[in-house]
C-alpha positions in Angstrom: 47.2 -209.3 0.9 49.5 -206.4 1.7 49.6 -203.6 -0.8 53.4 -203.5 -0.8 54.5 -207.1 0.3 52.0 -209.2 -1.4 51.6 -211.4 1.7 48.2 -212.0 3.2 47.4 -209.8 6.2 47.1 -211.5 9.6 44.0 -210.9 11.6 44.5 -210.0 15.2 43.1 -212.7 17.6 39.7 -212.1 19.0 39.7 -212.1 22.8 36.5 -213.0 24.5 36.0 -212.2 28.1 34.7 -215.2 30.1 32.3 -214.6 32.9 32.3 -217.1 35.7 28.8 -218.1 36.5 27.9 -218.3 40.2 25.0 -218.4 42.5 22.8 -215.2 42.5 23.6 -212.8 45.2 20.8 -212.1 47.7 19.2 -208.6 47.7 19.9 -206.5 50.7 17.0 -206.3 53.1 15.9 -203.3 55.0 14.9 -203.8 58.6 11.1 -203.4 59.0 10.1 -201.4 62.0 6.7 -201.7 63.6 4.8 -199.6 66.2 5.8 -200.1 69.7 3.1 -200.7 72.4 3.7 -197.2 73.8 3.0 -195.6 70.5 -0.2 -197.5 70.0 -1.4 -196.6 73.4 -0.6 -192.9 72.8 -2.6 -192.9 69.5 -5.6 -194.5 71.2 -5.5 -191.9 74.0 -5.4 -189.1 71.5 -8.3 -190.6 69.5 -10.3 -190.9 72.7 -9.8 -187.3 73.6 -10.8 -186.1 70.2 -14.0 -188.2 70.3 -14.8 -186.8 73.7 -14.4 -183.1 73.1 -13.8 -182.1 69.5 -16.2 -184.5 67.7 -18.9 -184.0 70.2 -18.7 -180.2 69.8 -18.5 -180.5 66.0 -21.7 -182.5 65.7 -23.9 -180.4 68.0 -27.1 -179.9 66.0 -28.2 -176.7 67.8 -25.0 -174.9 66.8 -25.7 -175.6 63.1 -29.4 -174.7 63.5 -28.5 -171.3 65.0 -26.1 -170.5 62.3 -28.5 -171.6 59.6 -31.4 -169.6 61.1 -29.3 -166.5 61.4 -28.5 -166.8 57.7 -32.2 -167.2 56.9 -33.1 -164.1 59.0 -30.5 -162.1 57.2 -31.6 -163.2 53.8 -35.3 -162.6 54.5 -34.8 -159.0 55.9 -32.4 -158.2 53.1 -34.9 -159.5 50.5 -37.6 -157.4 52.1 -35.6 -154.2 51.5 -34.8 -155.1 47.9 -38.5 -156.0 47.2 -39.7 -152.7 48.6 -37.4 -150.8 46.2 -38.1 -153.0 43.2 -41.9 -152.8 43.6 -42.0 -149.2 44.9 -44.2 -150.2 47.9 -43.9 -150.8 51.6 -42.7 -154.2 52.8 -43.4 -155.2 56.4 -40.9 -157.3 58.4 -42.7 -159.2 61.1 -40.6 -160.6 63.9 -41.7 -162.4 67.1 -40.1 -164.9 69.4 -40.8 -167.8 66.9 -40.6 -166.5 63.4 -39.5 -163.9 60.8 -41.7 -163.1 57.9 -42.5 -160.6 55.1 -45.9 -159.1 54.2 -47.3 -156.2 52.3 -49.4 -154.9 55.2 -49.3 -154.9 59.0 -52.2 -157.4 59.4 -50.4 -159.9 57.1 -53.6 -161.2 55.6 -53.3 -164.2 53.3 -53.4 -162.2 50.1 -50.8 -159.8 51.4 -48.2 -162.4 52.4 -44.9 -162.3 50.4 -44.4 -165.4 48.3 -40.9 -166.9 48.5 -38.8 -166.3 45.4 -38.2 -170.0 45.1 -41.9 -170.8 45.5 -41.7 -172.2 49.0 -39.9 -171.7 52.3 -37.7 -174.3 53.9 -40.7 -176.4 55.0 -39.0 -177.4 58.3 -41.1 -178.7 61.1 -40.8 -175.5 63.1 -41.5 -173.4 60.0 -44.7 -175.3 59.2 -45.7 -175.0 62.9 -45.2 -171.2 63.3 -45.8 -170.0 59.7 -48.8 -172.3 59.0 -47.7 -173.1 55.4 -44.9 -173.3 52.9 -46.0 -170.7 50.4 -45.1 -167.7 52.6 -41.7 -166.1 53.0 -41.5 -167.0 56.6 -39.1 -169.1 58.7 -39.7 -170.6 62.1 -37.2 -170.7 64.9 -35.6 -174.1 65.3 -36.0 -175.9 68.7 -33.0 -175.2 70.9 -32.6 -171.8 69.4 -33.8 -168.5 71.0 -34.4 -165.2 69.2 -34.6 -161.6 70.7 -34.4 -158.1 69.5 -32.8 -154.9 70.8 -34.7 -152.6 71.2 -37.3 -155.1 72.4 -40.3 -152.9 71.5 -39.2 -152.6 67.8 -39.5 -156.2 66.8 -41.4 -155.4 63.6 -41.0 -152.6 61.1 -41.3 -151.8 57.4 -39.2 -150.7 54.5 -40.4 -147.8 52.4 -40.1 -147.6 48.6 -36.5 -146.2 49.1 -35.4 -149.0 51.3 -35.4 -147.0 54.5 -36.7 -148.7 57.7 -39.7 -147.2 59.5 -41.4 -148.1 62.8 -44.8 -149.5 62.5 -46.3 -146.4 64.0 -44.8 -144.2 61.3 -46.9 -143.1 58.3 -45.0 -142.3 55.2 -44.0 -139.6 54.3 -43.6 -138.7 58.0 -40.1 -138.8 59.4 -38.9 -142.2 60.4 -38.6 -142.9 64.2 -36.8 -146.2 63.6 -34.3 -146.2 66.4 -31.6 -148.1 64.5 -29.6 -150.0 64.6 -31.9 -152.9 65.3 -30.1 -156.0 66.5 -31.7 -159.4 66.1 -29.9 -162.0 68.3 -30.0 -165.7 67.6 -28.6 -167.8 70.5 -27.8 -171.4 71.1 -25.4 -173.3 73.4 -23.9 -170.0 74.7 -23.1 -168.8 71.2 -24.8 -165.7 69.8 -25.2 -164.6 66.2 -26.5 -161.1 65.6 -28.3 -159.6 62.5 -28.1 -155.8 62.4 -30.4 -153.4 60.5 -29.0 -149.9 60.3 -31.3 -147.0 61.0 -30.5 -144.6 58.2 -29.8 -146.8 55.3 -31.6 -150.0 56.2 -28.4 -151.9 55.5 -28.7 -155.5 56.8 -25.6 -157.4 58.0 
């Protein structure tokens, strides 16, 4: 009822919006595009070229063997210098065409062979062939890899207690005639990796 008139208030009519039901509208479709025959042939040609050149080059075993053996030579010679300083004694680095090894004397008798810090060397077929055992810090040259030194006549040498390289004919404390730098070259498939021993400091790199 109205406050002033006393008559009941009229409610406004409720209006409902009616939606007309109809069939569902189809979703828009995007045009699917496939590969043309020319594109497929081009991909096959590129894949064949990669398989012929890049993949064949990547999986050449000799290249990996040369790189791994160069790292082994570097680590062995570097360890020999550190061992000489740590034990305050001479450590001999023996290098020939087939192996690199460490000993505590020039004759490299069994009791004077340096034991690997891990207890054994790599144990590869070539290492067992040229080093005659696994309990000696010695690594053999992999097949397909060649090794040479420059100067050629200075293949073997020793580190004194200060880590300085000496020729085998030198007797400490005489002056060193080590004609450094000594370069150890590892070659395979036309690629050469060089390990260098500096004359004054014995730095190996």
